[in-house]
C-alpha positions in Angstrom: -2.9 -20.8 20.3 -3.7 -17.2 20.3 -4.3 -15.5 16.9 -2.2 -12.4 16.2 -4.2 -9.2 16.4 -5.4 -7.9 13.0 -6.0 -4.3 12.1 -8.0 -2.8 9.3 -5.8 -0.9 6.9 -6.0 2.9 7.3 -7.5 5.1 4.6 -4.1 6.1 3.2 -3.0 2.4 3.0 -6.1 1.6 1.1 -5.7 4.5 -1.3 -2.0 3.7 -2.1 -2.9 0.0 -2.6 -5.8 0.9 -4.9 -3.6 3.2 -7.0 -0.8 0.6 -7.1 -3.2 -2.1 -8.5 -4.6 0.3 -11.1 -1.1 1.1 -12.2 0.0 -2.5 -12.2 -3.1 -3.6 -14.3 -2.4 -0.7 -16.7 1.2 -1.8 -17.2 2.6 1.4 -15.7 5.6 0.0 -14.0 7.1 3.4 -13.1 3.9 4.4 -11.2 3.6 1.0 -9.6 7.2 1.3 -8.3 6.6 4.8 -7.1 3.6 3.6 -5.2 5.6 0.8 -3.5 8.0 3.5 -2.3 5.1 5.6 -1.1 3.7 2.7 0.8 7.0 2.0 2.5 7.4 5.6 3.5 3.8 5.8 4.8 4.2 2.6 6.8 7.4 3.9 8.5 5.9 7.3 9.2 2.3 6.5 10.2 2.4 3.0 11.6 
């Protein structure tokens, strides 16, 4: 079977993910939630 193509995350995806994990580890649920929303918006607009 053919493997599905993979793509390296873009710089903005990596930035949002890194900020999300920092917020999550710090227990900042509001910031983590806002970053989930930001990632969704970024995914729809840029990808």
